[in-house]
All heavy atoms as an XYZ file, in Angstrom:
891
protein
N       0.816     -1.135      0.029
C      -0.068     -0.009     -0.102
C       0.912      1.284      0.051
O       1.720      1.355      0.936
C      -0.941     -0.058      1.249
C      -1.806      1.170      1.353
S      -3.071      1.027      2.660
C      -2.093      1.602      3.963
N       0.720      2.052     -0.978
C       1.567      3.201     -1.192
C       0.720      4.522     -0.796
O      -0.337      4.663     -1.347
C       2.102      3.421     -2.578
C       3.022      4.569     -2.869
C       4.245      4.449     -2.142
C       3.336      4.597     -4.370
N       1.176      5.176      0.216
C       0.562      6.408      0.539
C       1.485      7.574      0.504
O       2.757      7.400      0.963
C       0.083      6.332      2.153
C      -1.086      5.272      2.180
C      -0.324      7.657      2.544
C      -1.560      5.138      3.569
N       1.088      8.605     -0.207
C       1.959      9.842     -0.333
C       1.192     11.040      0.209
O      -0.049     11.102      0.132
C       2.207     10.168     -1.832
C       3.062      9.084     -2.344
C       3.548      9.342     -3.760
N       4.419      8.401     -4.219
C       4.592      8.116     -5.538
N       4.201      8.918     -6.341
N       5.430      7.184     -5.794
N       1.914     11.994      0.851
C       1.316     13.194      1.294
C       2.171     14.313      0.725
O       3.387     14.117      0.311
C       1.497     13.297      2.916
C       2.911     13.103      3.382
C       0.509     12.363      3.483
C       3.077     13.377      4.797
N       1.671     15.443      0.670
C       2.220     16.671      0.162
C       2.308     17.754      1.239
O       1.368     18.311      1.531
C       1.412     17.265     -1.163
C       2.022     18.462     -1.695
O       3.194     18.922     -1.261
O       1.498     19.006     -2.664
N       3.439     17.885      1.892
C       3.681     18.895      2.975
C       3.293     20.326      2.527
O       2.971     21.074      3.355
C       5.158     18.739      3.345
C       5.565     17.446      2.785
C       4.744     17.152      1.575
N       3.355     20.572      1.319
C       3.099     21.913      0.750
C       1.572     22.229      0.573
O       1.246     23.283      0.471
C       3.849     22.291     -0.449
O       3.422     21.463     -1.525
N       0.888     21.071      0.567
C      -0.648     21.190      0.497
C      -1.229     21.798      1.751
O      -0.721     21.517      2.835
C      -1.246     19.769      0.158
C      -2.637     19.845     -0.155
O      -3.386     20.805      0.235
O      -3.075     18.838     -0.771
N      -2.267     22.605      1.598
C      -2.788     23.308      2.741
C      -3.725     22.317      3.527
O      -4.176     22.536      4.604
C      -3.684     24.483      2.318
C      -2.751     25.581      1.672
C      -3.409     26.882      1.326
N      -3.830     27.560      2.533
C      -4.427     28.668      2.481
N      -4.892     29.248      1.342
N      -4.709     29.250      3.601
N      -4.120     21.172      2.878
C      -4.939     20.162      3.524
C      -4.132     19.528      4.751
O      -2.912     19.163      4.569
C      -5.388     19.121      2.515
O      -5.913     19.665      1.372
C      -6.174     18.093      3.215
N      -4.665     19.423      5.932
C      -3.990     18.824      6.976
C      -3.432     17.406      6.611
O      -4.140     16.721      5.912
C      -4.996     18.744      8.083
C      -5.993     19.715      7.753
C      -6.000     19.872      6.276
N      -2.266     17.151      7.193
C      -1.712     15.819      6.867
C      -2.595     14.701      7.262
O      -2.672     13.697      6.496
C      -0.309     15.765      7.630
C       0.683     16.872      7.285
C       0.272     14.417      7.401
C       1.177     16.877      5.783
N      -3.227     14.692      8.309
C      -4.131     13.485      8.733
C      -5.211     13.383      7.715
O      -5.640     12.236      7.453
C      -4.653     13.683     10.147
C      -5.899     14.753     10.338
C      -7.107     14.079     10.175
C      -5.703     16.024     10.520
C      -8.188     14.962     10.352
C      -6.717     16.757     10.656
C      -8.025     16.350     10.525
N      -5.683     14.468      7.178
C      -6.763     14.310      6.157
C      -6.146     13.793      4.822
O      -6.848     12.968      4.044
C      -7.456     15.623      5.818
C      -8.303     16.120      6.955
C      -9.006     17.520      6.747
O      -8.937     17.960      5.624
O      -9.694     17.952      7.571
N      -4.996     14.118      4.524
C      -4.299     13.611      3.366
C      -4.104     12.119      3.478
O      -4.279     11.298      2.455
C      -2.926     14.292      3.096
C      -3.066     15.740      2.603
C      -1.643     16.256      2.378
O      -0.856     15.638      1.673
N      -1.442     17.359      2.895
N      -3.702     11.700      4.662
C      -3.446     10.240      4.892
C      -4.902      9.495      4.788
O      -4.889      8.513      4.161
C      -2.892     10.077      6.261
C      -1.446     10.600      6.343
C      -2.902      8.545      6.660
C      -0.889     10.575      7.719
N      -5.969     10.042      5.489
C      -7.233      9.466      5.369
C      -7.616      9.331      3.926
O      -8.215      8.240      3.487
C      -8.145     10.086      6.172
N      -7.415     10.374      3.071
C      -7.902     10.410      1.744
C      -7.104      9.357      1.020
O      -7.652      8.592      0.084
C      -7.672     11.775      1.108
N      -5.846      9.242      1.222
C      -4.942      8.154      0.531
C      -5.442      6.799      0.886
O      -5.498      5.939     -0.067
C      -3.514      8.418      0.962
N      -5.783      6.500      2.064
C      -6.367      5.226      2.457
C      -7.598      5.013      1.778
O      -7.929      3.904      1.196
C      -6.465      5.145      4.015
C      -7.224      3.774      4.408
C      -5.124      5.199      4.676
N      -8.493      5.953      1.590
C      -9.777      5.748      0.886
C      -9.526      5.407     -0.467
O     -10.162      4.547     -1.015
C     -10.694      7.072      1.041
C     -11.287      7.303      2.334
C     -12.266      8.519      2.217
N     -12.742      8.921      3.581
C     -12.181      9.841      4.257
N     -11.031     10.688      3.765
N     -12.569     10.190      5.414
N      -8.586      6.042     -1.094
C      -8.207      5.878     -2.494
C      -7.690      4.422     -2.661
O      -7.999      3.675     -3.647
N      -6.816      4.000     -1.717
C      -6.254      2.552     -1.792
C      -7.488      1.567     -1.760
O      -7.443      0.634     -2.520
C      -5.220      2.383     -0.592
C      -4.979      0.944     -0.478
C      -4.026      3.260     -0.888
N      -8.362      1.829     -0.913
C      -9.566      1.018     -0.817
C     -10.331      0.982     -2.065
O     -10.763     -0.035     -2.613
C     -10.366      1.336      0.473
C      -9.594      1.090      1.789
C     -11.757      0.539      0.460
C     -10.246      1.560      3.003
N     -10.626      2.107     -2.614
C     -11.403      2.232     -3.870
C     -10.795      1.569     -5.030
O     -11.495      1.022     -5.833
C     -11.669      3.737     -4.215
C     -12.732      4.336     -3.275
S     -13.262      6.080     -3.872
C     -13.539      5.849     -5.449
N      -9.493      1.609     -5.075
C      -8.708      1.019     -6.212
C      -8.563     -0.524     -5.976
O      -8.142     -1.219     -6.840
C      -7.304      1.702     -6.332
C      -7.413      3.087     -6.831
C      -6.026      3.513     -7.218
N      -5.074      3.508     -6.036
C      -4.878      4.557     -5.250
N      -5.735      5.657     -5.256
N      -4.050      4.387     -4.305
N      -9.064     -0.953     -4.805
C      -9.003     -2.407     -4.573
C      -7.661     -2.880     -4.087
O      -7.415     -4.155     -4.222
N      -6.689     -2.009     -3.812
C      -5.474     -2.533     -3.290
C      -5.519     -3.238     -2.011
O      -4.544     -3.951     -1.662
C      -4.400     -1.305     -3.388
C      -4.204     -0.805     -4.672
C      -3.242      0.494     -4.736
O      -2.557      0.628     -3.716
O      -3.402      1.420     -5.604
N      -6.488     -2.812     -1.117
C      -6.777     -3.459      0.135
C      -8.251     -3.653      0.055
O      -9.054     -2.951     -0.470
C      -6.243     -2.739      1.348
C      -4.791     -2.439      1.412
C      -7.055     -1.369      1.369
N      -8.628     -4.746      0.772
C     -10.021     -5.188      0.813
C     -10.549     -5.301      2.247
O      -9.708     -5.394      3.212
C     -10.151     -6.472      0.120
C      -9.830     -6.520     -1.356
C      -9.897     -7.876     -2.028
O     -10.230     -8.947     -1.331
O      -9.524     -7.974     -3.195
N     -11.822     -5.447      2.332
C     -12.393     -5.556      3.763
C     -11.666     -6.783      4.518
O     -11.427     -7.848      3.808
C     -13.852     -5.901      3.508
C     -14.161     -5.087      2.260
C     -12.923     -5.264      1.353
N     -11.345     -6.537      5.663
C     -10.578     -7.491      6.500
C      -9.106     -7.487      6.460
O      -8.434     -7.976      7.348
N      -8.525     -6.643      5.654
C      -7.165     -6.504      5.455
C      -6.715     -5.536      6.611
O      -7.419     -4.629      6.841
C      -6.720     -5.860      4.095
C      -6.860     -6.842      2.963
O      -7.056     -8.189      3.241
O      -6.685     -6.469      1.829
N      -5.477     -5.667      7.046
C      -4.924     -4.850      8.063
C      -4.187     -3.709      7.295
O      -3.599     -3.841      6.394
C      -3.972     -5.567      8.961
C      -4.628     -6.480      9.872
C      -3.707     -7.233     10.839
N      -2.865     -6.229     11.602
C      -1.764     -6.557     12.182
N      -1.399     -7.874     12.297
N      -1.258     -5.587     13.007
N      -4.311     -2.547      7.934
C      -3.553     -1.318      7.533
C      -2.210     -1.402      8.258
O      -2.002     -1.958      9.265
C      -4.289     -0.063      7.744
C      -5.629      0.100      7.054
C      -6.328      1.392      7.479
C      -5.441      0.025      5.568
N      -1.179     -0.557      7.566
C       0.042     -0.651      8.387
C      -0.082     -0.072      9.807
O      -1.014      0.854      9.976
C       0.914      0.381      7.525
C       0.203      0.444      6.267
C      -1.255      0.125      6.432
N       0.732     -0.500     10.663
C       0.743     -0.003     12.074
C       1.003      1.495     12.012
O       1.760      1.920     11.167
C       1.789     -0.678     12.846
N       0.414      2.196     12.907
C       0.540      3.627     12.876
C       1.932      4.175     13.010
O       2.358      4.975     12.369
C      -0.409      4.270     13.977
N       2.648      3.446     13.846
C       4.059      3.689     14.061
C       4.844      3.599     12.659
O       5.680      4.333     12.357
C       4.794      2.952     15.133
C       4.516      3.511     16.468
C       5.552      2.883     17.425
N       5.366      3.650     18.808
C       4.638      3.162     19.752
N       4.129      2.008     19.642
N       4.528      3.900     20.778
N       4.648      2.443     12.003
C       5.365      2.136     10.813
C       5.037      3.138      9.808
O       5.852      3.631      9.015
C       5.084      0.715     10.278
C       5.470     -0.402     11.280
O       6.501     -0.083     12.074
O       4.984     -1.559     11.115
N       3.789      3.512      9.645
C       3.324      4.432      8.633
C       3.776      5.754      8.909
O       4.262      6.559      8.048
C       1.798      4.508      8.478
C       1.176      5.294      7.456
C       1.877      4.996      6.027
C      -0.331      5.204      7.415
N       3.801      6.206     10.308
C       4.484      7.468     10.651
C       5.851      7.622     10.247
O       6.374      8.582      9.653
C       4.215      7.767     12.127
N       6.580      6.592     10.486
C       8.114      6.567     10.162
C       8.227      6.679      8.564
O       9.051      7.480      8.255
C       8.782      5.369     10.649
C      10.191      5.114     10.171
C       8.828      5.271     12.199
N       7.534      5.993      7.874
C       7.688      5.990      6.486
C       7.308      7.323      5.740
O       7.724      7.676      4.728
C       6.844      4.773      5.763
O       5.554      4.977      5.789
N       6.269      7.983      6.475
C       5.832      9.270      5.941
C       6.681     10.500      6.638
O       6.371     11.575      6.225
C       4.474      9.529      6.097
C       3.485      8.533      5.439
C       2.002      8.726      5.841
C       3.568      8.695      3.893
N       7.394     10.125      7.524
C       8.064     11.117      8.431
C       7.213     12.074      9.052
O       7.330     13.342      8.932
C       9.177     11.869      7.582
C      10.198     12.640      8.366
O      10.443     12.338      9.452
O      10.702     13.628      7.828
N       6.161     11.548      9.697
C       5.213     12.418     10.458
C       5.005     11.840     11.838
O       5.524     10.738     12.064
C       3.813     12.453      9.754
C       3.949     13.136      8.282
C       3.089     11.057      9.708
N       4.373     12.680     12.653
C       4.154     12.244     13.966
C       3.122     11.035     14.082
O       2.200     11.015     13.268
C       3.646     13.387     14.900
C       3.553     13.104     16.394
O       2.776     12.252     16.741
N       4.434     13.788     17.129
N       3.342     10.069     14.940
C       2.447      8.961     14.982
C       1.001      9.383     15.320
O       0.088      8.767     14.860
C       2.998      7.875     16.010
C       2.842      8.343     17.469
C       2.176      6.535     15.890
N       0.865     10.451     16.114
C      -0.414     10.944     16.420
C      -1.224     11.460     15.163
O      -2.454     11.310     15.154
C      -0.413     12.114     17.476
C       0.138     11.515     18.872
N      -0.650     10.672     19.674
C       1.272     11.679     19.474
C       0.055     10.343     20.732
N       1.303     10.937     20.584
N      -0.498     11.914     14.238
C      -1.070     12.330     12.952
C      -1.711     11.111     12.220
O      -2.838     11.223     11.833
C      -0.196     13.128     12.011
O       0.494     14.198     12.788
C      -0.648     13.477     10.727
N      -1.010      9.983     12.267
C      -1.602      8.859     11.573
C      -2.666      8.313     12.407
O      -3.741      7.865     11.832
C      -0.410      7.731     11.492
C      -0.990      6.453     10.897
C       0.737      8.278     10.604
N      -2.586      8.325     13.763
C      -3.667      7.772     14.594
C      -4.901      8.740     14.378
O      -6.081      8.142     14.360
C      -3.280      7.836     16.060
C      -2.242      6.786     16.517
C      -1.773      7.023     17.833
C      -2.867      5.372     16.327
N      -4.726     10.055     14.074
C      -5.896     10.834     13.868
C      -6.553     10.528     12.587
O      -7.721     10.464     12.439
C      -5.519     12.360     13.922
C      -6.660     13.281     13.884
C      -6.236     14.740     14.206
N      -7.409     15.594     14.065
C      -7.311     16.920     14.028
N      -6.190     17.422     14.275
N      -8.482     17.622     13.887
N      -5.745     10.163     11.660
C      -6.287      9.777     10.316
C      -7.087      8.394     10.461
O      -8.245      8.268      9.996
C      -5.260      9.585      9.299
N      -6.505      7.478     11.204
C      -7.144      6.248     11.406
C      -8.521      6.383     12.212
O      -9.379      5.763     11.896
C      -6.229      5.268     12.120
C      -5.203      4.537     11.256
C      -5.100      4.914      9.849
C      -4.329      3.660     11.731
C      -4.136      4.219      9.035
C      -3.390      3.061     10.956
C      -3.254      3.393      9.730
O      -2.362      2.701      8.949
N      -8.424      7.360     13.190
C      -9.664      7.667     13.920
C     -10.728      8.192     13.046
O     -11.961      7.864     13.182
C      -9.409      8.527     15.170
C      -8.613      7.842     16.220
C      -8.009      8.795     17.265
O      -8.009      9.918     17.091
N      -7.548      8.161     18.249
N     -10.348      9.169     12.116
C     -11.313      9.754     11.251
C     -11.927      8.553     10.244
O     -13.064      8.521     10.069
C     -10.629     10.756     10.245
C     -11.618     11.308      9.299
C     -10.942     12.396      8.452
O      -9.671     12.690      8.482
N     -11.733     13.157      7.633
N     -11.089      7.701      9.903
C     -11.608      6.590      8.953
C     -12.495      5.662      9.817
O     -13.488      5.125      9.346
C     -10.426      5.784      8.428
C      -9.496      6.577      7.440
C      -8.329      5.889      7.128
C     -10.320      6.719      6.155
N     -12.166      5.457     11.176
C     -13.047      4.757     12.000
C     -14.384      5.402     12.164
O     -15.412      4.813     12.007
C     -12.380      4.480     13.368
C     -13.414      3.650     14.313
C     -13.087      4.009     15.797
N     -13.191      5.465     16.062
C     -12.471      6.006     17.062
N     -11.739      5.303     17.830
N     -12.579      7.321     17.282
N     -14.297      6.679     12.283
C     -15.612      7.432     12.527
C     -16.360      7.416     11.295
O     -17.601      7.481     11.353
C     -15.267      8.887     12.924
C     -14.625      8.942     14.284
O     -14.782      7.982     15.086
O     -14.151      9.990     14.673
N     -15.859      7.302     10.162
C     -16.572      7.242      8.884
C     -16.964      5.905      8.451
O     -17.537      5.637      7.531
C     -15.557      7.748      7.762
C     -15.356      9.355      7.822
O     -16.105     10.026      8.517
O     -14.409      9.830      7.175
N     -16.556      4.824      9.296
C     -17.048      3.511      9.130
C     -16.223      2.795      8.137
O     -16.584      1.681      7.564
N     -14.961      3.237      7.883
C     -14.168      2.672      6.837
C     -13.174      1.661      7.326
O     -12.799      0.572      6.736
C     -13.363      3.762      5.968
C     -14.404      4.577      5.145
C     -12.428      3.252      5.047
C     -13.948      5.789      4.555
N     -12.802      1.981      8.629
C     -11.901      0.935      9.179
C     -12.383      0.623     10.727
O     -13.229      1.483     11.252
C     -10.393      1.515      9.367
C      -9.746      1.725      8.146
C     -10.244      2.671     10.319
N     -11.971     -0.411     11.137
C     -12.310     -0.697     12.539
C     -10.874     -0.787     13.287
O      -9.826     -1.343     12.754
C     -12.918     -2.191     12.579
C     -14.230     -2.271     11.950
C     -14.713     -3.753     11.805
O     -14.008     -4.581     12.244
O     -15.798     -3.829     11.384
N     -10.871     -0.163     14.452
C      -9.619     -0.222     15.327
C      -9.783     -1.201     16.323
O     -10.701     -1.108     17.183
C      -9.363      1.271     15.937
C      -9.212      2.275     14.850
C      -9.023      3.763     15.669
C      -8.083      2.144     14.022
N      -8.914     -2.342     16.281
C      -9.040     -3.336     17.146
C      -7.817     -3.378     17.942
O      -6.676     -3.486     17.451
C      -9.205     -4.677     16.388
C     -10.349     -4.653     15.434
C     -10.466     -5.987     14.653
N     -11.646     -6.005     13.785
C     -11.742     -6.863     12.817
N     -10.898     -7.822     12.643
N     -12.842     -6.859     12.049
N      -7.999     -3.586     19.218
C      -6.882     -3.645     20.182
C      -6.180     -4.926     19.850
O      -6.651     -6.061     19.702
C      -7.466     -3.668     21.537
C      -6.243     -3.620     22.539
C      -6.974     -3.368     24.031
N      -7.511     -2.125     24.037
C      -7.085     -1.120     24.821
N      -6.188     -1.369     25.617
N      -7.681      0.011     24.807
N      -4.795     -4.794     19.651
C      -3.926     -5.843     19.385
C      -3.873     -6.122     17.934
O      -2.938     -6.826     17.466
N      -4.767     -5.678     17.071
C      -4.681     -6.088     15.600
C      -4.576     -4.754     14.832
O      -4.319     -4.819     13.653
C      -6.041     -6.708     15.222
C      -6.165     -8.174     15.661
C      -7.153     -8.890     14.823
N      -6.828     -8.973     13.445
C      -7.654     -9.084     12.436
N      -8.904     -9.195     12.686
N      -7.308     -9.187     11.257
N      -4.805     -3.574     15.458
C      -4.488     -2.308     14.715
C      -5.820     -1.898     13.964
O      -6.887     -2.349     14.288
N      -5.527     -1.301     12.758
C      -6.677     -0.849     11.932
C      -6.840     -1.827     10.907
O      -5.964     -2.387     10.140
C      -6.182      0.469     11.263
N      -8.105     -2.354     10.772
C      -8.549     -3.322      9.790
C      -9.671     -2.610      8.956
O     -10.627     -1.944      9.492
C      -9.096     -4.549     10.588
C      -9.625     -5.582      9.592
C      -8.080     -5.143     11.504
N      -9.497     -2.893      7.658
C     -10.548     -2.432      6.681
C     -11.933     -3.043      6.998
O     -12.033     -4.243      7.192
C     -10.228     -2.688      5.229
C     -11.296     -2.175      4.324
C      -8.868     -2.006      4.956
N     -12.941     -2.176      7.147
C     -14.311     -2.584      7.518
C     -15.035     -3.242      6.436
O     -14.650     -2.929      5.168
C     -15.062     -1.265      7.977
O     -16.464     -1.642      8.060
N     -15.876     -4.167      6.688
C     -16.628     -4.821      5.632
C     -17.478     -3.829      4.790
O     -17.829     -3.997      3.635
C     -17.586     -5.860      6.369
C     -16.862     -6.068      7.662
C     -16.221     -4.796      7.959
N     -17.871     -2.703      5.440
C     -18.619     -1.713      4.751
C     -17.800     -0.733      3.931
O     -18.407      0.266      3.404
C     -19.464     -0.879      5.708
C     -20.229     -1.655      6.674
C     -20.991     -0.773      7.738
N     -20.210      0.322      8.321
C     -20.647      1.426      8.736
N     -21.964      1.656      8.649
N     -19.882      2.266      9.274
N     -16.505     -0.828      3.935
C     -15.592      0.159      3.456
C     -15.779      0.513      1.935
O     -15.695      1.590      1.485
C     -14.122     -0.291      3.703
N     -16.229     -0.533      1.137
C     -16.227     -0.288     -0.223
C     -17.261      0.746     -0.565
O     -17.015      1.708     -1.321
C     -16.696     -1.510     -0.989
C     -15.449     -2.619     -0.884
O     -14.256     -2.162     -0.885
O     -15.823     -3.733     -1.097
N     -18.382      0.654     -0.078
C     -19.525      1.624     -0.339
C     -19.346      2.928      0.306
O     -19.530      4.044     -0.314
C     -20.863      1.034      0.052
O     -20.910      0.775      1.456
N     -18.747      3.014      1.578
C     -18.426      4.262      2.200
C     -17.338      5.036      1.470
O     -17.484      6.213      1.365
C     -17.953      3.871      3.709
C     -19.067      3.405      4.593
C     -20.192      4.449      4.813
N     -19.538      5.615      5.251
C     -20.194      6.569      5.895
N     -21.403      6.317      6.206
N     -19.654      7.672      6.273
N     -16.284      4.267      1.027
C     -15.240      4.973      0.362
C     -15.700      5.611     -0.789
O     -15.254      6.761     -1.176
C     -14.171      4.017      0.068
N     -16.639      4.980     -1.685
C     -17.126      5.573     -2.918
C     -17.864      6.817     -2.531
O     -17.723      7.930     -3.114
C     -18.016      4.517     -3.550
C     -18.512      5.103     -4.901
C     -19.443      4.049     -5.511
O     -19.453      2.943     -5.177
O     -20.074      4.403     -6.554
N     -18.718      6.705     -1.502
C     -19.580      7.919     -1.116
C     -18.615      9.071     -0.621
O     -18.786     10.289     -0.993
C     -20.553      7.579     -0.133
C     -21.348      8.781      0.354
C     -22.150      9.419     -0.800
C     -22.338      8.303      1.460
N     -17.570      8.713      0.207
C     -16.779      9.732      0.842
C     -16.004     10.356     -0.286
O     -15.649     11.670     -0.328
C     -15.794      9.052      1.818
C     -16.455      8.782      3.078
O     -17.564      9.234      3.454
O     -15.970      7.950      3.962
N     -15.459      9.607     -1.357
C     -14.766     10.224     -2.379
C     -15.527     11.165     -3.227
O     -15.106     12.247     -3.544
C     -14.254      9.152     -3.333
C     -13.239      9.666     -4.410
O     -12.236     10.293     -3.993
O     -13.504      9.491     -5.549
N     -16.794     10.827     -3.518
C     -17.738     11.724     -4.158
C     -18.055     12.948     -3.453
O     -18.145     14.093     -3.954
C     -19.010     11.001     -4.449
N     -18.241     12.902     -2.104
C     -18.417     14.073     -1.257
C     -17.225     14.943     -1.225
O     -17.375     16.222     -1.345
C     -18.885     13.592      0.156
C     -20.235     13.004      0.155
C     -18.876     14.791      1.078
C     -20.692     12.382      1.448
N     -16.098     14.328     -1.153
C     -14.792     15.190     -1.159
C     -14.741     15.924     -2.460
O     -14.322     17.092     -2.443
C     -13.583     14.204     -0.996
C     -13.338     13.641      0.428
O     -14.045     14.146      1.312
O     -12.597     12.749      0.559
N     -14.974     15.298     -3.611
C     -14.929     16.081     -4.839
C     -15.880     17.138     -4.898
O     -15.593     18.216     -5.289
C     -15.104     14.966     -6.038
C     -14.010     14.139     -6.238
C     -14.091     13.415     -7.599
N     -15.436     12.875     -7.815
C     -15.713     11.562     -7.542
N     -14.899     10.772     -6.949
N     -16.877     11.186     -7.794
N     -17.200     16.992     -4.356
C     -18.157     17.898     -4.421
C     -17.719     19.148     -3.380
O     -17.889     20.237     -3.844
C     -19.525     17.353     -3.946
C     -20.507     18.516     -3.511
C     -20.004     16.499     -5.055
N     -17.209     18.857     -2.266
C     -16.811     19.874     -1.354
C     -15.675     20.667     -1.920
O     -15.728     21.952     -1.865
C     -16.481     19.298      0.049
C     -15.731     20.245      0.895
C     -17.658     18.748      0.699
N     -14.764     20.036     -2.568
C     -13.484     20.820     -3.208
C     -14.059     21.654     -4.243
O     -13.655     22.785     -4.463
C     -12.499     19.792     -3.624
C     -11.680     19.234     -2.535
C     -10.996     20.106     -1.533
O     -10.451     21.089     -2.034
O     -11.151     20.042     -0.401
N     -14.891     21.263     -5.063
C     -15.482     22.045     -6.201
C     -16.275     23.277     -5.711
O     -16.129     24.356     -6.059
C     -16.512     21.282     -7.013
O     -15.688     20.103     -7.655
C     -17.064     21.975     -8.179
N     -17.066     23.044     -4.655
C     -17.738     24.063     -3.985
C     -16.838     25.154     -3.517
O     -17.044     26.274     -3.563
C     -18.702     23.594     -2.881
N     -15.724     24.733     -2.871
C     -14.730     25.667     -2.188
C     -14.106     26.456     -3.381
O     -13.927     27.696     -3.231
C     -13.721     24.884     -1.464
C     -14.202     24.449     -0.135
C     -12.906     23.673      0.559
C     -13.365     23.077      1.983
N     -12.293     22.336      2.520
N     -13.820     25.832     -4.440
C     -13.160     26.436     -5.546
C     -14.084     27.470     -6.146
O     -13.623     28.546     -6.630
C     -12.766     25.414     -6.658
C     -11.843     25.978     -7.700
C     -11.327     24.916     -8.638
N     -12.369     24.312     -9.298
C     -12.755     23.021     -9.260
N     -12.266     22.258     -8.461
N     -13.811     22.496    -10.000
N     -15.384     27.195     -6.114
C     -16.405     28.230     -6.678
C     -16.781     29.222     -5.637
O     -17.601     30.060     -5.946
C     -17.700     27.397     -7.176
C     -17.355     26.365     -8.194
C     -18.736     25.566     -8.604
C     -17.000     27.124     -9.548
N     -16.243     29.164     -4.481
C     -16.501     30.136     -3.462
C     -17.920     29.910     -2.680
O     -18.303     30.890     -2.019
N     -18.344     28.783     -2.750
C     -19.618     28.479     -2.074
C     -19.281     28.245     -0.551
O     -18.254     27.760     -0.102
C     -20.252     27.196     -2.609
C     -20.812     27.351     -4.031
S     -21.553     25.875     -4.680
C     -23.197     25.845     -3.634
N     -20.228     28.701      0.284
C     -20.060     28.396      1.658
C     -20.805     27.022      2.068
O     -21.431     26.475      1.126
C     -20.884     29.441      2.531
O     -22.274     29.293      2.322
C     -20.405     30.816      2.402
N     -20.490     26.451      3.115
C     -21.080     25.236      3.464
C     -22.603     25.264      3.537
O     -23.316     24.375      3.048
C     -20.678     24.752      4.849
N     -23.158     26.405      3.948
C     -24.512     26.461      3.889
C     -25.175     26.645      2.532
O     -26.146     26.009      2.187
C     -24.928     27.869      4.651
N     -24.482     27.231      1.636
C     -24.813     27.231      0.224
C     -24.894     25.841     -0.378
O     -25.787     25.518     -1.047
C     -23.836     28.147     -0.697
C     -23.926     29.604     -0.327
O     -24.920     30.069      0.188
O     -22.907     30.192     -0.732
N     -23.830     25.124     -0.160
C     -23.763     23.698     -0.638
C     -24.803     22.822      0.014
O     -25.485     22.153     -0.758
C     -22.286     23.048     -0.326
C     -22.153     21.778     -0.763
C     -22.346     21.510     -2.321
C     -20.752     21.301     -0.377
N     -24.998     23.003      1.241
C     -26.013     22.227      1.950
C     -27.436     22.494      1.336
O     -28.299     21.673      1.002
C     -26.076     22.450      3.300
O     -26.974     21.811      4.045
N     -27.638     23.835      1.137
C     -28.977     24.153      0.510
C     -29.161     23.617     -0.908
O     -30.195     23.139     -1.255
C     -29.142     25.757      0.536
N     -28.085     23.586     -1.693
C     -28.178     22.987     -2.961
C     -28.440     21.459     -2.983
O     -29.181     20.990     -3.776
C     -26.792     23.387     -3.825
C     -26.759     23.054     -5.171
C     -27.919     23.874     -6.058
O     -28.207     24.967     -5.616
O     -28.247     23.265     -7.122
N     -27.690     20.811     -2.070
C     -27.999     19.457     -1.889
C     -29.463     19.155     -1.582
O     -30.022     18.172     -2.084
C     -26.846     18.803     -0.926
C     -25.516     18.856     -1.627
C     -27.262     17.346     -0.544
C     -24.397     18.422     -0.680
N     -29.918     19.878     -0.562
C     -31.257     19.715     -0.128
C     -32.238     19.955     -1.173
O     -33.276     19.283     -1.279
C     -31.557     20.548      1.126
C     -30.815     20.172      2.445
S     -30.947     18.408      2.922
C     -32.664     18.600      3.372
N     -31.961     20.974     -1.989
C     -32.943     21.264     -3.107
C     -32.975     20.096     -4.106
O     -34.029     19.792     -4.588
C     -32.370     22.508     -3.864
C     -33.302     23.095     -4.883
C     -32.789     24.284     -5.505
N     -31.630     24.126     -6.336
C     -31.708     23.547     -7.536
N     -32.785     23.126     -8.050
N     -30.531     23.465     -8.327
N     -31.877     19.330     -4.247
C     -31.804     18.377     -5.285
C     -32.206     17.042     -4.759
O     -32.528     16.078     -5.515
C     -30.400     18.247     -5.930
C     -30.043     19.443     -6.730
C     -28.647     19.457     -7.247
N     -28.368     20.663     -7.929
C     -27.774     20.627     -9.128
N     -27.444     19.466     -9.664
N     -27.542     21.732     -9.681
N     -32.081     16.846     -3.403
C     -32.341     15.501     -2.840
C     -33.947     15.402     -2.634
O     -34.531     14.481     -2.871
C     -31.671     15.466     -1.499
C     -31.573     14.043     -1.080
C     -30.747     13.103     -1.654
C     -32.318     13.709      0.145
C     -30.565     11.902     -1.056
C     -32.146     12.457      0.628
C     -31.302     11.512      0.068
O     -31.226     10.200      0.549
């Protein structure tokens, strides 16, 4: 599993890591039930603080993409495939809205109008 971050990007590092893991799942490089790299190992390979990786893993847990298991680390959730697809679509919409200068309220209103 190859994860890259861009220190010059304004996106927080933990969000870049979480997005990279979502991408890896969407591309089928890891599947439900697979273990992700240990937070310490990933932190060393990316040259970031271990807490940054843990925060990314916690975000992925909160999104239902990984399960954090004591003694086993981060494991890709059985629901990860569908969640990752939706999360990726939402990320693209949010980035487009930001680029167009829309506020969160504007975007929310537009989504509610179409839903």
